[in-house]
C-alpha positions in Angstrom: -28.7 -22.9 -13.2 -30.7 -22.1 -10.1 -29.8 -18.9 -8.3 -29.1 -18.9 -4.6 -31.9 -17.1 -2.7 -30.5 -14.4 -0.5 -33.5 -12.1 -0.5 -33.9 -12.4 3.3 -30.6 -10.6 3.7 -31.3 -7.6 1.4 -31.5 -4.1 2.6 -31.0 -0.6 1.1 -28.2 1.9 1.8 -30.8 4.0 3.7 -31.6 1.0 5.9 -27.9 0.6 6.6 -27.5 4.3 7.4 -30.3 4.1 10.0 -28.2 1.5 11.9 -25.4 4.1 12.6 -25.5 5.6 16.1 -23.5 8.4 17.7 -20.1 7.1 19.0 -20.1 4.1 16.6 -17.1 2.8 14.7 -17.6 2.0 11.1 -15.0 0.0 9.2 -14.8 -0.4 5.4 -12.3 -1.9 2.9 -9.0 -0.7 1.6 -8.9 1.4 -1.6 -11.2 -0.4 -4.1 -12.7 -2.3 -1.2 -14.4 0.8 0.1 -18.2 0.4 0.1 -19.0 3.2 -2.3 -22.8 3.1 -2.1 -22.8 3.5 1.7 -19.8 5.9 2.0 -21.2 8.3 -0.7 -24.3 8.8 1.4 -22.8 8.8 4.9 -22.8 12.6 5.0 -26.7 12.6 4.8 -27.0 11.5 8.4 -24.5 14.1 9.7 -27.2 16.0 11.5 -28.4 12.8 13.3 -25.0 11.6 14.8 -21.9 12.8 16.5 -18.5 11.3 17.1 -18.7 8.5 14.5 -15.4 7.0 13.6 -14.8 5.7 10.1 -11.9 3.3 9.5 -11.1 3.9 5.8 -7.6 3.5 4.3 -6.1 4.4 0.9 -9.5 6.0 0.1 -9.4 7.1 -3.6 -12.7 9.0 -4.0 -13.5 12.4 -2.3 -16.6 11.4 -0.4 -18.6 14.3 1.0 -18.2 13.1 4.6 -14.4 13.3 4.1 -13.8 16.6 2.3 -16.7 18.8 3.2 -16.0 20.9 6.3 -19.7 20.9 7.2 -19.4 17.2 8.3 -16.1 17.3 10.1 -17.7 17.4 13.6 -19.9 14.3 12.9 -17.3 12.0 11.4 -13.6 11.4 12.4 -11.8 9.2 9.8 -8.9 7.0 11.0 -6.6 5.5 8.4 -3.5 3.4 7.9 -2.6 5.2 4.6 -3.4 8.7 3.5 -4.4 9.7 -0.1 -5.4 13.2 -1.4 -9.0 13.0 0.0 -7.8 11.7 3.3 -5.1 14.5 3.5 -7.9 17.0 2.9 -9.9 15.5 5.7 -6.8 15.6 7.9 -6.3 19.3 7.1 -10.0 19.8 8.3 -9.1 18.1 11.6 -11.3 15.2 10.6 -8.8 12.5 9.9 -6.1 10.9 12.1 -3.4 8.4 11.1 -3.0 5.0 12.7 0.7 4.0 12.9 1.1 0.4 12.1 2.9 -2.2 9.9 0.4 -3.6 7.4 0.8 -7.1 8.7 -0.6 -6.1 12.1 -3.2 -3.5 11.0 -6.3 -5.6 11.8 -4.9 -7.5 14.7 -3.7 -4.4 16.6 -6.9 -2.5 15.9 -9.3 -5.1 17.3 -7.2 -5.1 20.5 -8.2 -1.5 20.9 -11.7 -1.5 19.5 -13.9 -3.7 17.3 -16.1 -2.2 14.6 -19.8 -1.6 15.4 -20.4 -1.9 11.7 -18.3 -3.4 8.9 -19.4 -2.6 5.4 -17.3 -3.7 2.5 -17.5 -4.9 -1.2 -18.0 -8.4 -2.4 -18.7 -10.5 -5.5 -22.2 -11.7 -6.2 -23.3 -14.9 -4.4 -22.7 -18.0 -6.4 -25.3 -20.8 -6.8 -24.2 -22.1 -3.4 -24.4 -18.8 -1.6 -20.7 -18.1 -1.4 -19.1 -14.6 -2.0 -15.6 -13.4 -1.9 -14.4 -10.0 -0.7 -13.1 -9.7 -4.3 -10.2 -7.3 -4.9 -9.0 -6.5 -1.4 -8.4 -8.4 1.8 -5.8 -6.3 3.5 -7.8 -6.2 6.8 -11.3 -6.8 5.6 -12.0 -10.4 6.6 -10.5 -9.9 10.0 -12.4 -6.7 10.8 -15.6 -8.2 9.3 -15.3 -11.2 11.6 -14.8 -9.0 14.6 -17.6 -6.5 13.9 -21.0 -6.5 15.6 -23.0 -5.8 12.4 -21.7 -7.3 9.1 -22.9 -5.7 5.8 -21.6 -6.3 2.2 -22.3 -4.4 -1.0 -22.5 -7.3 -3.5 -21.8 -6.2 -7.0 -21.6 -8.0 -10.4 -18.7 -5.8 -11.4 -16.5 -7.0 -8.6 -14.8 -10.3 -9.5 -15.0 -13.5 -7.6 -11.4 -14.3 -6.7 -9.4 -17.1 -5.0 -8.0 -16.6 -1.6 -8.8 -16.6 2.1 -11.7 -14.1 1.9 -14.4 -16.6 0.9 -17.6 -16.6 3.1 -21.2 -17.6 2.9 -24.0 -15.1 2.9 -25.3 -16.7 6.1 -22.1 -15.4 7.8 -23.1 -11.7 7.2 -26.1 -9.9 8.5 -27.1 -7.8 5.5 -26.5 -7.5 1.8 -26.9 -4.4 -0.4 -27.1 -4.9 -4.2 -24.9 -2.4 -6.1 -23.8 -1.9 -9.7 -20.9 0.5 -9.6 -17.5 -0.3 -11.1 -14.2 -0.7 -9.2 -12.1 2.5 -9.3 -9.6 2.3 -12.1 -5.9 3.2 -11.5 -4.6 3.9 -15.0 -1.1 2.8 -16.1 1.5 5.4 -15.2 3.9 6.6 -17.8 7.4 6.2 -16.3 9.7 9.1 -17.0 13.4 9.0 -17.8 14.5 8.9 -14.1 12.0 6.1 -13.4 13.4 4.0 -16.3 17.0 4.5 -15.2 16.1 3.4 -11.7 13.9 0.6 -13.0 16.7 -0.8 -15.1 19.3 -0.6 -12.3 17.0 -2.7 -10.1 15.9 -5.1 -12.8 19.6 -5.9 -13.5 19.8 -7.2 -9.9 16.8 -9.5 -10.4 17.5 -13.0 -11.6 15.4 -15.7 -13.3 13.2 -17.5 -10.7 13.2 -14.6 -8.2 10.0 -13.8 -6.3 9.1 -10.1 -6.4 7.1 -7.5 -4.4 6.3 -4.2 -6.2 4.3 -1.1 -5.1 2.4 1.3 -7.3 3.7 4.4 -9.2 6.3 5.4 -11.7 9.4 3.6 -10.2 7.7 0.2 -9.6 6.0 0.4 -13.0 9.4 1.1 -14.5 10.9 -1.9 -12.7 8.1 -4.1 -14.2 8.7 -2.7 -17.7 12.4 -3.6 -17.3 11.8 -7.3 -16.5 10.8 -8.5 -19.9 13.3 -11.2 -20.9 13.4 -12.7 -17.3 12.1 -16.2 -16.8 9.9 -17.8 -14.2 9.5 -14.9 -11.8 7.2 -15.3 -8.9 5.0 -12.8 -7.0 4.4 -12.5 -3.3 3.3 -8.9 -2.7 0.8 -6.7 -0.9 -0.4 -5.2 -4.2 -0.9 -6.9 -7.5 -0.6 -4.4 -10.3 -1.3 -4.0 -14.0 2.4 -4.2 -14.7 2.5 -7.6 -13.0 -0.5 -8.8 -15.0 1.3 -7.9 -18.3 4.4 -9.8 -17.2 2.2 -12.8 -16.4 0.5 -12.6 -19.7 3.9 -12.4 -21.4 5.1 -15.6 -19.6 7.7 -13.7 -17.5 5.8 -14.3 -14.2 4.9 -18.0 -13.9 5.3 -18.5 -10.1 6.8 -21.9 -11.0 9.9 -21.6 -8.9 8.2 -20.5 -5.7 8.7 -22.6 -2.6 5.4 -21.5 -1.1 2.1 -21.2 -3.0 3.8 -22.7 -6.1 2.2 -21.5 -9.4 0.2 -18.8 -7.6 0.8 -15.1 -7.1 -0.1 -14.0 -3.6 -1.4 -10.5 -2.9 -3.4 -8.6 -0.3 -5.2 -6.4 -2.8 -5.5 -5.8 -6.6 -5.6 -2.3 -8.1 -5.2 -1.1 -11.6 -6.9 -1.1 -15.0 -10.1 -2.7 -16.2 -7.9 -5.2 -18.1 -6.4 -6.2 -14.8 -9.8 -6.7 -13.1 -10.8 -8.9 -16.0 -7.6 -10.9 -15.8 -8.0 -11.7 -12.0 -11.6 -12.8 -12.3 -11.9 -16.5 -11.4 -8.2 -16.8 -12.0 -6.8 -19.6 -9.7 -3.2 -18.3 -10.2 -4.0 -15.2 -8.1 -4.7 -15.6 -4.4 -6.0 -12.6 -2.3 -4.9 -13.2 1.3 -5.1 -11.1 4.5 -2.0 -8.8 5.0 -1.4 -10.7 8.3 -0.3 -13.5 5.9 1.1 -11.7 2.8 3.1 -9.2 4.9 4.3 -11.6 7.6 8.1 -11.8 7.3 8.1 -15.4 8.5 5.8 -16.2 5.5 7.7 -14.0 3.0 11.0 -15.6 3.9 9.8 -19.1 2.9 10.2 -18.1 -0.8 13.8 -18.2 -1.7 15.3 -15.3 -3.8 12.6 -12.8 -2.5 13.0 -9.3 -3.9 11.3 -6.4 -2.2 11.1 -3.0 -4.0 9.8 0.1 -2.3 10.1 3.9 -2.5 10.9 6.7 -0.1 10.5 10.4 0.3 13.8 11.2 2.0 16.8 9.3 3.1 19.7 10.4 5.3 23.3 9.7 4.7 23.3 6.9 7.3 20.4 5.1 5.7 17.3 6.2 7.7 14.3 6.2 5.3 11.4 8.6 5.8 8.8 7.2 3.4 5.6 8.5 4.8 5.9 12.1 6.1 7.1 15.5 5.1 8.8 16.5 8.3 6.2 15.8 11.0 3.2 16.1 8.6 1.9 12.7 7.7 1.7 12.2 3.9 1.0 8.5 3.2 1.7 5.6 5.5 4.1 2.9 6.6 2.2 0.3 4.7 4.1 -2.9 4.2 7.6 -1.3 3.7 9.2 -2.7 6.8 7.3 -6.0 6.6 8.5 -6.7 3.0 12.0 -5.4 3.5 12.5 -7.6 6.6 10.9 -10.7 4.9 13.0 -10.3 1.8 16.3 -10.1 3.7 15.3 -13.2 5.8 14.8 -15.1 2.6 17.6 -17.2 1.2 19.5 -15.0 -1.3 16.8 -12.3 -0.8 17.3 -8.6 -1.6 15.5 -5.4 -0.5 15.6 -2.1 -2.5 14.6 1.4 -1.5 14.4 3.7 -4.5 13.9 7.5 -4.9 14.8 10.4 -7.1 18.0 12.2 -6.1 16.2 15.6 -6.0 12.7 17.2 -5.8 11.3 20.6 -6.7 9.7 22.2 -3.7 8.3 25.7 -2.8 10.7 27.9 -0.8 8.6 29.1 2.2 10.4 32.4 2.2 10.4 33.3 -1.5 7.4 31.3 -2.7 9.6 30.1 -5.6 10.2 26.5 -6.5 13.7 25.3 -5.9 15.5 22.0 -6.3 16.5 20.2 -3.1 18.3 16.9 -2.4 16.2 14.0 -1.3 19.4 12.5 0.2 20.1 14.6 3.3 22.6 14.8 6.1 19.7 14.9 8.6 16.0 14.2 8.1 13.6 17.1 8.5 12.5 17.8 12.1 9.8 15.4 13.1 10.3 13.1 10.1 8.9 9.6 10.5 11.5 6.9 10.1 9.6 4.2 8.2 12.6 1.9 7.6 15.5 2.2 10.0 19.0 2.3 8.9 19.4 -1.2 10.5 17.0 -2.6 7.9 18.3 -0.9 4.7 19.8 -3.2 2.1 20.1 -1.5 -1.4 19.5 2.2 -2.0 18.8 3.4 -5.6 18.6 6.8 -7.3 19.0 7.7 -11.0 22.7 8.2 -10.2 23.4 4.6 -9.2 22.7 1.7 -6.8 24.6 0.9 -3.6 24.3 -1.8 -1.0 24.8 -0.7 2.6 24.1 -4.0 4.4 26.9 -4.6 6.9 28.7 -1.3 6.4 29.9 1.1 9.1 28.5 4.6 9.3 31.6 6.0 7.6 31.3 3.6 4.7 27.5 4.1 4.4 28.0 7.9 4.2 30.5 7.5 1.3 28.3 5.0 -0.6 25.0 7.0 -0.1 26.5 10.3 -1.1 27.9 8.8 -4.2 24.4 8.4 -5.6 23.1 11.8 -4.5 22.8 14.5 -7.2 26.4 15.7 -8.0 25.7 19.3 -7.1 24.7 18.4 -3.5 27.5 15.9 -2.7 30.0 18.4 -1.3 27.4 20.0 0.9 26.4 16.5 2.2 30.0 15.7 3.0 30.4 19.1 4.8 27.3 18.7 6.8 28.0 15.1 7.8 31.4 16.3 9.1 29.8 19.3 10.8 27.2 17.2 12.6 29.8 14.6 13.8 28.5 11.8 11.7 31.9 11.3 10.1 35.4 12.5 11.2 36.9 13.4 7.8 35.5 14.8 4.5 36.9 14.8 1.0 37.0 17.8 -1.2 35.1 16.8 -4.4 
């Protein structure tokens, strides 16, 4: 079969780096959509440029321009979701968070500023010259279309996928041939708390429901608890290894979905090598822009939608801080509000926020680790409310599951404290009374 000739588009990473000017904005893909060849060499032009902004979210690898303080004056990274390398860049004063719901990330950004250069990852051109943006399209196709210079790292290890991120090589300015592998996110090993929480949530999921899951121990435990269910669907921002295993087992069929019947819809895919092999040329998986996957008006069109997310800290009235530790940004809003709202707009939909009842943290005075409650009477000073109490539906810890939709503050306090760790419950009641949240308190 004749290969499409794209030789007139080919450049090297060095050629691309020479296009970067002081004051430029560079945008790349999300997580595994980051253009590794370019980003791993970006620091080499630090002495030639100043004030370059880099839009890089959920970045997994510790690129030199991010984590080396030598380059912090040349590059400022802006992100919708922090990871360990991005938190390190933030601590160097070289990374700033962009508050936004995932559904709006590209649309709101281009109102402020369009990229001078977009550089992302893509599958190899097919015999007709078409590529896909492969494993991620959270914001990629929208920022690519808005950018002044469009560059793709084409790679035989990045699968061609179905979705709305198909384009022809004539629609980009330059191509760089690469041969690295997508970053692997290994299976987590859910612990005992994860499995208790996962089972509590799974018991509320019915045959034919359409699910959204995140990544980590609790979502993986939910997935592990769903075997035995029938005809589940998927409409999610992230398609995980756990979902792939459920699909292979015949649990996920997408057969009951009202919208995109027989297809799982996702904004990006991240997990194991087995997952990447599974999604290659698989018409049952659609990668779509987050402006679609995370739009509550789209989400609601699937009946029986179930949204499952996690949080760092929740107060006794239901305010969820899911992205910061006090005022210090830790991760990001992501699609939590989008998916929670969409699920609750869905016919018979449900939304879950899950967290452990306690955490071990270092006491700033003694330096010793101590156990604290993650259900609190008041959020830490400066805490970011990712999901307001108006939008909370179900709350889950290893001590139980409660539904707070429609409840008064007094009833919410009672329900939420009932699933806090037992040793903190009396203190929570006392503080809720002291702060005027409630007007009576029981003695436990």
